C-alpha positions as a printed Julia matrix, in Angstrom:
49×3 Matrix{Float64}:
 -41.59  -14.29  -24.79
 -45.4   -14.14  -24.66
 -45.78  -17.9   -25.15
 -43.21  -18.64  -22.48
 -45.06  -16.43  -20.0
 -48.4   -18.08  -20.7
 -46.92  -21.56  -20.49
 -45.51  -20.76  -17.05
 -48.84  -19.24  -16.03
 -50.6   -22.38  -17.25
 -48.38  -24.57  -15.07
 -49.1   -22.32  -12.11
 -52.84  -22.53  -12.77
 -52.66  -26.3   -12.91
 -51.07  -26.42   -9.45
 -53.21  -23.76   -7.75
 -56.66  -23.78   -9.32
 -59.15  -26.65   -9.04
 -59.82  -29.0   -11.95
 -63.55  -29.01  -12.57
 -63.34  -31.65  -15.28
 -62.08  -34.17  -12.73
 -64.94  -33.19  -10.43
 -67.39  -33.6   -13.34
 -68.86  -30.15  -12.74
 -72.02  -29.4   -14.72
 -71.57  -25.98  -16.35
 -75.28  -25.26  -16.03
 -74.98  -25.55  -12.25
 -71.64  -23.76  -11.89
 -71.42  -20.61   -9.81
 -70.14  -17.33  -11.22
 -66.78  -17.84   -9.54
 -66.42  -21.32  -11.04
 -67.31  -19.98  -14.48
 -64.74  -17.2   -14.06
 -62.04  -19.74  -13.16
 -62.96  -21.89  -16.17
 -62.84  -18.83  -18.45
 -59.48  -17.76  -17.02
 -57.96  -21.21  -17.53
 -59.35  -21.35  -21.08
 -57.91  -17.93  -21.95
 -54.47  -18.81  -20.55
 -54.45  -22.16  -22.39
 -55.46  -20.51  -25.67
 -52.62  -18.01  -25.39
 -50.1   -20.69  -24.39
 -50.74  -22.7   -27.57
């Protein structure tokens, strides 16, 4: 149940949130909001696996 939820959430994140890897964002120059989005996506992905 938990994995299914996080997999669905991961698909939703992919559609709604920006992809910073495609934009080649430098993490040293990222704003706090961008870092928060990256951390959120990482946490969701970790739990979906």
